[in-house]
C-alpha positions as CSV (number, residue, x, y, z in Angstrom):
1,M,0.1,0.3,0.0
2,A,2.8,2.3,0.8
3,S,4.9,1.7,-2.3
4,R,1.4,2.4,-4.1
5,F,1.3,5.8,-2.5
6,A,4.8,6.5,-2.9
7,M,4.7,5.5,-6.9
8,G,1.8,7.5,-7.4
9,V,3.3,11.0,-5.7
10,V,6.3,10.1,-8.1
11,L,4.2,10.0,-11.3
12,A,2.2,12.7,-10.0
13,F,5.7,14.9,-9.3
14,L,6.9,14.1,-12.8
15,F,4.2,14.9,-15.0
16,A,3.7,18.0,-13.2
17,W,7.1,18.7,-14.2
18,A,7.0,17.7,-17.8
19,G,4.0,20.0,-17.9
20,W,6.0,22.3,-16.2
21,R,8.6,21.9,-19.2
22,V,6.6,22.1,-21.6
23,F,4.6,25.1,-20.8
24,E,7.9,26.7,-20.2
25,Y,8.9,25.6,-23.8
26,R,5.9,27.0,-25.4
27,W,6.2,30.5,-23.7
28,Y,9.7,31.1,-24.4
29,A,9.4,30.0,-28.1
30,G,6.4,31.9,-28.7
31,I,8.5,34.9,-28.0
32,I,11.0,34.4,-31.0
33,P,9.8,35.6,-34.0
34,A,7.9,33.6,-36.7
35,H,10.4,33.3,-39.0
36,L,13.2,32.2,-36.9
37,G,13.0,28.1,-37.1
38,I,13.1,26.5,-33.9
39,S,14.9,22.6,-34.2
40,H,14.3,22.3,-30.1
41,P,15.1,23.8,-26.9
42,I,18.9,23.5,-25.6
43,A,18.8,25.7,-22.2
44,I,16.1,27.3,-20.7
45,A,16.7,29.0,-17.0
46,G,16.5,31.8,-15.0
47,Q,15.4,33.2,-11.7
48,S,12.4,35.2,-10.9
49,S,10.7,37.2,-8.1
50,I,7.0,38.2,-7.7
51,R,7.1,41.1,-9.8
52,E,10.5,40.7,-12.1
53,G,12.9,38.2,-13.4
54,C,15.9,37.2,-15.7
55,G,17.0,34.3,-17.4
56,A,17.5,33.0,-20.9
57,A,15.9,30.4,-23.5
58,I,18.2,29.1,-25.8
59,F,17.2,27.2,-28.7
60,R,18.9,25.0,-31.8
61,M,17.9,27.2,-34.9
62,D,16.7,24.6,-37.6
63,E,18.8,24.0,-40.7
64,A,16.9,26.0,-43.2
65,T,16.4,29.3,-40.8
66,A,19.9,29.4,-40.4
67,T,21.1,28.8,-44.1
68,K,18.9,31.5,-45.2
69,I,20.4,33.9,-42.2
70,A,23.8,32.7,-43.8
71,E,23.0,33.8,-47.1
72,Q,20.9,36.8,-46.8
73,G,22.0,38.5,-43.0
74,K,19.7,41.5,-42.3
75,H,17.4,41.1,-45.2
76,Y,16.1,38.0,-43.9
77,L,15.9,38.8,-40.2
78,A,14.0,42.1,-41.2
79,R,10.7,40.1,-41.3
80,S,11.5,39.0,-37.7
81,M,10.4,41.7,-35.3
82,V,7.1,40.7,-33.6
83,S,7.0,37.2,-31.2
84,R,5.2,34.6,-32.5
85,S,2.6,34.5,-30.3
86,H,2.3,37.9,-29.0
87,Q,1.2,40.6,-31.0
88,D,1.6,43.8,-28.5
89,S,4.8,46.6,-28.1
90,Y,6.2,44.6,-25.3
91,H,6.8,41.6,-27.4
92,T,8.1,43.9,-30.4
93,F,12.0,44.1,-31.1
94,F,13.6,46.6,-32.5
95,G,15.9,45.9,-35.7
96,W,18.6,43.7,-36.3
97,Q,22.6,44.4,-36.1
98,E,25.6,42.3,-36.9
99,T,28.1,41.2,-34.3
100,P,30.2,42.4,-32.6
101,V,27.8,43.9,-29.9
102,K,29.5,47.0,-29.3
103,T,27.6,47.0,-25.6
104,V,29.5,43.5,-24.7
105,G,32.2,43.9,-22.5
106,A,34.3,42.3,-20.4
107,P,32.6,38.9,-18.9
108,R,29.7,39.2,-16.4
109,A,30.0,42.9,-17.1
110,E,26.4,44.3,-15.7
111,G,26.5,46.8,-18.8
112,S,25.8,44.2,-21.6
113,S,22.5,44.0,-23.2
114,L,23.1,39.7,-23.2
115,S,24.9,39.4,-19.4
116,P,22.4,40.1,-17.0
117,G,19.9,37.6,-18.2
118,L,22.7,34.9,-19.2
119,Y,24.2,35.0,-16.4
120,C,21.6,35.0,-14.2
121,A,20.3,31.4,-16.5
122,S,23.5,29.9,-15.4
123,V,24.0,28.1,-18.5
124,D,26.8,25.6,-19.2
125,A,29.9,27.2,-19.3
126,E,31.0,25.4,-22.7
127,L,27.2,27.0,-24.2
128,E,28.1,30.0,-22.3
129,S,31.6,30.6,-24.3
130,T,29.7,30.0,-27.4
131,I,27.3,32.2,-27.1
132,L,29.8,35.3,-25.9
133,R,32.3,34.6,-28.6
134,A,28.9,35.2,-31.2
135,V,28.6,38.3,-29.6
136,R,32.0,39.3,-29.9
137,V,32.7,38.3,-33.4
138,P,31.2,39.0,-37.3
139,G,28.9,36.9,-38.5
140,A,26.1,36.5,-35.8
141,Y,23.2,38.9,-35.6
142,Y,20.8,40.7,-32.5
143,T,18.4,42.7,-31.5
144,L,16.4,44.7,-28.7
145,G,13.5,44.5,-27.2
146,P,11.8,45.8,-24.2
147,E,13.7,44.2,-21.4
148,K,15.4,41.5,-23.9
149,F,18.2,40.5,-25.9
150,L,18.0,38.5,-28.9
151,L,20.7,36.7,-30.4
152,V,20.8,34.3,-33.4
153,D,23.9,32.9,-34.9
154,P,23.7,30.8,-37.5
155,A,27.1,29.1,-38.0
156,E,26.7,27.6,-34.5
157,R,22.5,27.4,-35.2
158,L,21.7,29.1,-32.3
159,I,18.6,31.6,-30.8
160,V,19.5,32.9,-27.6
161,L,16.5,34.7,-25.7
162,S,18.1,36.9,-22.8
163,Y,15.5,38.7,-20.7
164,D,16.0,41.1,-17.5
165,G,13.3,42.7,-15.8
């Protein structure tokens, strides 16, 4: 009897955890513009309080999107200004720029557009290094939105959404 109860508790926990992961994926994927094809999530993590939060959602870009961005650059990205699930001004982006990102300084610099959210997420060191390299060299693209930073790196097939606020 006790083992059946324990098994029920474990299954309920796993069901709740899986439901949360699906919700979290759908929420953050919904912020990414529709023209940016997502293959799968790599990492979604952050910190939050009652009113504010910071973190990052990192996705693997699909091959077709990576190819189009590599070939067309900002011309392809010009269509990617509004999130796929939210049509309000808070979920709008302000125009794409090619890297390097000029506001990104030394690692963990508070003045960086990317770092506050990325560092709240505490992503794997290798992934963090790949992302920071992408913002420092030409070949990737970024845009800003209210309380968020969006980076696409076609060479690494990464879509990085960092938020702080």
